[in-house]
Structures are given as structure tokens and as C-alpha cells.
N, C-alpha and C positions, 0 to 999 in steps of 0.2 A: 504494500500500500504506500502511496506517495504521501509524505508528511506535509501538512499545511505549513505556512510560514512560521507559526509559533507552536506547532505540534511537535514537541521535542521528546525524544526517548527519555531523557533525564526527567523532564517534567511529568511525563506519564508515570514513571516508576515512583517518583515522590508522591504523586497523588494516589497511586495504587496502595502504597503503604498506609497512607493516612485513612483512606476510605475502608480498606480491608480491616484495619485495626478496629474501626468502629462497628462493622457489621459481622466480622468473623466470629466473635463470641456468640452472637445471636444465631448464626448458622450452625455452630457446633451444638448449641442448646437444642435447636430444632432437630438435628440429626440424632441426638441422644434420645429424644422423645420418640422418634420413629423407631429406633433400634429396640428400645425397651418396651414399645407398645403402649406407652403412657400417653394420655391425652395432653395436647398442648393448651396451655392457658393463653388463649388468643388475645385477650384484653391486655394482660401483662406484657406479652411478647410485643404487641403493637405499640404499647407505651414505651418500651425500651428501644424499639426501632426509631420512634419519633425522637427520643432523646439523643440517640446516636447521630442521626442525620442532622438534627437541629444544631449540633455543635460543629458541623462541617462547613455549612454555607455552600455557595457555589452551585454548579450544575446539578449534582445529584439531589440536593434539597429541592431545587426547582422542579425536577422531574417528579419527585415524590409528591409535591404539592399538586401538580397537574393530575397525576394518577388519582389522588384523593378526590378530585372534583369530577371524575368520569364515573357515572353510576354503573354499577355492576363490575367495574374493573377490579375491585378489591373487596375482600370481606369487610363487613360493616365496621368492626372494631379498628381495623387498620386504616380505613378511610377516615374515620372520625379523628383518630390521633394525628395522622399525617396532615389533615386539613388545617391543623392548628399551627403548622410551621409558618414562620414569618419570612417573607422574601427579603427584608431589609438586612443588609450585611454592613459591618463596619466599613467606613470609607477608608481608602488608602491615603497616605500623607502626601505632602507637597513634593518630596523627592521623586515619588512615582509619577506625579502629575507632570513635573518638568521633563522627566525622561520620556514619557509618552508623547508629549507635545513636540519635543525636540526630534524624536524619531519619526514622527508623522509629518511635521510641518517644516522641519529644518532648524538650524541654530538660531535663525532670526525670528522664531515664532512669536516672541514678545512684541515685535514691531507690527504684527498683523492684527493686534487687538488694541483698542484704546484702553481697556482695563480687563483684568481677569481675576476673579475671586479665588483665593487659595483654598478656602474651605468648601468642600462639596455641598451642593444644595440638596442632593439626594444620592443614595447609594443602594444598589440592589445586588443580585447574585452574580451578574456578569460584568458590571461596569458601574460608573458613577457619573453624575452630572454636575457641572460647574456653571455658575453665571458668569457672563462676560459682556463686553460691549464692543461692537464692531467699530472700525475706523470711521464709519458714517454715522455713528451714534446709535445704531440699532441694538436693542437688548438681545442677547444671544444665550442659548443653552448649548453647552459643549459636553458631549457624552464621550467618556474615555473608557475603553475596554481594559479590564484588568490584564496583567501579564499572564502568559501561559494558559489562557482560557481554552485554546484548542486542545492542549494536552489534557487539561482537566476534564473537558467534555468526553474525550475518547476513553479516558480512564474510568470516569463515572458511569459511562454507558456499559462498560464491562461489569462493573459492580451492580448496576441495575439488573443485569441478567441474573446475577446471583439472587437478588432480592425477589425478582419475579419467579425464579425457580422455587423459592421457599413458598410463595403464594400458591403456585401450581401444585406443589406436593401436598399442600394442605387442602386445597379446594379446586376442583377441576370443572366447575360450572362455566367459567369463562377462560378462553384461551387468549392470553394477552399478547401473542406474538405480533399481530398486526398493529396493536396499540404501541408496542415497543418501537417498531420501525417508524411509525408516524412521529412519535416523540423524538426519536433520534434525528430524523431529517429536519424537523422544525428547529431543534436545538442547535444543530450545526449551522442552519441558516441564520440564526440569531447572532452568530459570530461575525457575519459579513455586513458591516455597516454601510457599504456601498449598495447592497441589496436593500437594506432598510431604507435608504434614501429613495430608492425607486418605489418602494412600497408607499412612502409618504407622498410621492408624486402621483401614484395611483389613487390614493384616497383623496387628494386635492381635486383630482379629475372627477371622481365618482360623486363627491359631495359638493361640487361647485354650486349647485342650485339649492343647497340646504343652508340658509343663512344662520341657523342656530347651532351649527356645528363648525368648528374651526380646527384646521390641521396646520402644524408648523411648516414653514418654508425652509428648505435645505439651503445652506450656504456652501455651494459646491467647492469653491476655492479653499475652504477651510475644512474639508471633509476627506477622509480616506476609508479604507476597509476597517480600521480600528479606531477611528476618530470621526464623530458625526457632529457637525455644527449646524444649528437651526435657529429660527426665530424663537425668542422667549415669549410664551403665552401666559399672561396673568390669569390666575384663577384660584379658587378655593377648593379644598377637599369636599367631596359630595357629602360626607358624614357631618360636616359642619352645618348642613341644612336639615338635620334630623328633627330639630324643634321649630323649623320655619312653618309659616301658615300652610294649610293643606294645598291651596292653589299653587303655591311656590313649589312644593315637593312634586305635585302632579306635573307641572310644566317641565321640571327637570327630567322626570321619568319619560315624558313624551319625547323630549329632545334626545335623550339617550337611546330610546327605542329606535328612533329614526337614524341615529348615528351608526348603529350596528346593523340594522336590517334593511335599510335602503341599499347599501352595498351588496348584501347577500342576495336579496330577492330580485334585484335589478341587474347585478353584474356577476353574481356567483362568487363573491369575495367576502371573507370574514376575518375579523381581528380575533386571533385565537387565544388572547390572554386577558380575560375580563377581570383584571385585578383593580381594586379600588385606587391604587396609585397610578393607574394608566389613564385616568381622565380627571378633569377638574371642571368646576362650574364658574362661569363668568358672572359679573354683576347683572347682566341682562338675562341670566339663566341659560345662556347658551352653553354648550359643552365643548371643552377642549379635549381632543383625542391626542394621546401621547404614547410613545413607545410602539414602534411598528416593526419590531423584530420578528414577531410571530404572526404572520399573515398567511391564510390558506386560500388558494384559488381552487374552486370546485368545477368539475365538468358540468355543463348546463343540465345534463340528464339528472345529476344528483339533486339540483335545486328543483327540477321538475318533480322528482320523487317526494321532496318535502311538501310541495303543494298537493300532489296526489294523495299523500297520506292524510293531510288535513281534510280533504274532501271525502276520503274513504271513511274516516271517523265520523265526520259530520253526517254522512248519508248512510252509515252502516253497511258500506260496500266492502265485503271481505276480499273479493277478487282484486279490487283496486288497491287494497292494503298490501296484498301479496306482491302486486306489480311494483308498488312503491318501495318495499323492502328489497326486492330484487334489483331495482335500479340503483339502490344504495350499495349493493354488493353482498347482501346476506344470501346465503346458499342453504339448500336442503331445508326448506321452510315447510314444516308440518303445520297442520291446523293448530295444534297445541302451542307450538312455538310462536306462531303469529299472534295468537290470543295473549300469550305472555308478553310479547313485545308491545302489544297494544295497551297493556296496563301502563307501561312507561310513557308511550306516545299520548295516551289519554290524559295523563298528568300534565305533560308539556303543552298540549294543544287546548286543554280545558279552558283557560282564560280567554282564548281566541274565539271561542264559540258562544260566548254569552254577550249579547248586545246590551250591556249596561256597565256603568262604572263599578269597579270592584278592586279589591286587593288582588295581587297576582295569585295568592293562595292564602286564605285567611287562617288555615290550620298549620301553616309552616312558620318556623323560626329562621332568621337569615342564615345562621351558621349550619342549619340542618336541612336546608331547602332540597327537597327531593329524596332525602335519605330513607324515609319510611317506605316510599314507593319502590325505591331501588332495592331495598331489602326483600320486599315481596317478590320482585322479579327474580332476584338472585336465588331465593329459596326454590322457586319454581324451576329455574334453569338447572339447579342441581338434580332435579328429578328427570329432566328431559335430556340431559347429556350436555357435553361441552359445546359452546357457541363461540365462534370467532367474529367479534365485531369488526366490520370493515374499517380500514384506515381512515377513510373520509368521514366516518361517523364520529371520530374522536373529538375534534375541535368544534364541530357543530354542536354536539351535546354539551361540551364544556362551556361554550358561549351562552347557551340557553340557561344552564344552571347558574353561571356566574351572574348574568344579568338579573335572573329571578331573585337571587340573593340581594342584589343592590336595590331592586324595587321594594323588597320587603324592608330593608334598612330604612328606606325613605318613607315607608308607609303610604306609598302612592295608591290612590284610588282613581283608576283610569279605565276608560272603555277600550280595552285591549282589542276587542273585536273590530272596532272602527279603525283603530290604528293599523291593524293587520290588513284589513280590506283595502285601505288606501295604498299601502305599500305594494300589494299583489294585484291591484286593479289592472286588468288587461294583460296579465302574465302570459308570456309566450316563450317557449324554450328557444325557438329560432331567433327571436328578437333579442333575448338575453345573450345568446351566443355572439350575435353581431356587436352588441354593446360591449361585451367582455373583450372581444378581439380589439376593438377600437381603443378601449381604456388601457389594456396591456401594452398596446403599441405606443400610445401616447406617453406612457410612463417608462418606456424602454425595457419592458419585460416581455418574455415569451412564454407560451404555455409549456 
């Protein structure tokens, strides 16, 4: 395999040692339980795994977080514990910042900014963001990738295989192989800031007619594959509006809904990381979309399947539901399996079928959104045999659950049916394909 520019053997070996030390003891415990025939205390094992991964930061923790938000991917106790992992990592100091800027922009990098704040404004698992000012006076956000991230990603993906192997040995209801490959591809893409810049151009194109959604503009002259400079967008965290008047929270939810689902239903593109830190609210209640490292482009047939399943559930059309699942990539669909999948689909589509203002789901808590329904589905899948969720299903499901949790945090009472109908009005797969091609071309992306 050809190593990427900072995917070094030494970096991988160091990361292997660190991650293996964290999960190795848990693997040994699991093997001993299997050998002696004693039952595994799943809750305690899951809590220990969360503690081990939480101390590591970096890619493996991010993957664990993602897995925790994909219903049926993990047993309930594991999902509940891993969902509590926080994405914020300690920021790296000024010496690292100077080295990264010098390596990416040259020795004269200071002369290319009017000002540059030494302390990071935000830090996450793969990089950190600094505020700066351009020579023209424009406020800027400068995103710096941590060193040896390619090495860390490849090493952590190997350890992810160990973790998933533990899950599979315990519970064979779900085959996570396709999920693993999807996560690996998206995580590797997040290392390429030049690709993220094109994703931002794609979103600016798709949302050009949405005045209540704003996307940063890339400063190409100050950007590379490991350094991304963009316009700074002022905004407040969404949770700061939890106690705002109902109409304010409702408007934020409406704008957020359109920010995510106009691109999906009209262009077949979705932002695959619905983390609260990836968007902010402006004073006019518009939404700032941030961080475009994890973007998924879907074949038009997949989006057609999403609409078909909605209509199938609405009309009680079993054959159309089968067609929808097959268009997504599910195989060997028995009647029992379709009925089981429909439990989950009915939960997601339920708010879109009631023509009245309502909470996204009155019975749910933000942190547990979808967990009870996922447990029911998982229990039934254990009886029916292993199911392999298609790769394309992973981030579509993740976005739906992530947004649902945000809507619950806001306590938004919205007519989701009307919002959805407006977005899918006149839906046509061929027209979507044409729009998608034009948007990808305009952004310098290819299918």
C-alpha cells in the first residue's frame, strides 16, 4: 500500500501501541469469558470500553461515536456508553501551530495575515480552528490538521476491526462489515482539506437560494490539503436557545431542517456529521453550517428509495416497501425482515405523516432518540438471522437520528409534514440526477 504524505510507519506503530494498550485488556477479558463459558457482563464491558476510548481522543473515538448513533449497529449497552464520548480534544500549542503554518504556507506565513490568534477557538478529534484576519480585513477561520493524522487513522481502523470483532462474537444480529468500510472511507476523506473545500463549494451551490442558511467561503490562496482557511461566520450554539420563546426555537428547527434536507432530496447530498458543534445560529435565526469533512453523495436511485419508502408506509404498500429497501441495497428480504425494518422506518417517517405541529417525538429524550425502537428491531433481527446494512444506509440514518436529537433539544413544535412536502414537491429521480451532475461539476467534484 502506498503511504499518504503523513502516513508514516513510525506513526502507525506508536498509535498501535497506544490504542492496543487501551482495548487489549478488554479483548482478553472477552476471550476468557468465551473460553470458560461464563456470560459477559455487557453493561460493565461497554462502560470500560467507553473509558478506554475516551482517554485516547483522535480517530478511533470519533468512529466509536459514529457507531453509537447508527441504530442496530451495536448492542444497546455499548451504544449508550459510546454515545457519551465527547468529540472535543485538547488543543495543541503554539509551537505546533507555527510548524503547521510554516509547512503549508511557507516561512513568510505571518505576512499573509493581518492578525492570527495563538489560542485555538475550537478543537476536535482531527484538527483545531484559529481566528485570524485577512490582509483585506476579512475575519477568517483557519483549520489546522493535527500531525500524523493519516497514521492515526490507519492504525485506529485496524483496532476498530478488533472492537467490531468483539461485537460480532457476542451478537450476530447485525453484520457491521459494510458499516466499517463506509466509516473508513469517510474518515480518510476527512483528512483531505482540499476535498473539504470542494464540499463547501458544493453546499454554497446547493443552498444558494436558501437565505436562512449560510456556508463559509474558502480562501483558496491560504488553503492546502492540511490547512483550510475560510470566512469566519458569527453565530451562537443552538443549545443557547433552549429557553428562547417557542416561535424562536421553531424557526431554528425549520431552518435547520431545510439546511440538511434540501441538499439531500434535491441533489442527493448529505452532511454526515450532525454534531451540535457543526452548526451555529445567527441573530436573524439563520443557520451557519460548519465543518464539511464528512459529506456523502448518494446515487439518485437511493434518494428515490427514500421517497418510495415514505409513500409505501403512508399507503400500506408492502411491495413498494420491498422495492425501496432493494434500491437501498438490502438483499434477501423476507416478509418478516421487511416488517422488522418497517418498525424503524415507521419511527423515522412518523412525524412526516401527521399534518399538524408537533414535537419530533414526544416520548423521546434527546440523548436516547430512537434507542427504544432500535432495541426492538435488534431483538427481532437476532431471531431472523444476520443482516448486513448497506453502506449508503449508514450516514442517512445517522443524519436523521442526529437531527431528531437536536429538534428534541430545542423542543421544536413544527409541522414536519408540511416541511417535508415542500422539500419533495415535484420529486423526480431524473431531474435530481441532472441537478446533482451540475452541482458536482460546479464544485469541481466527480461522482
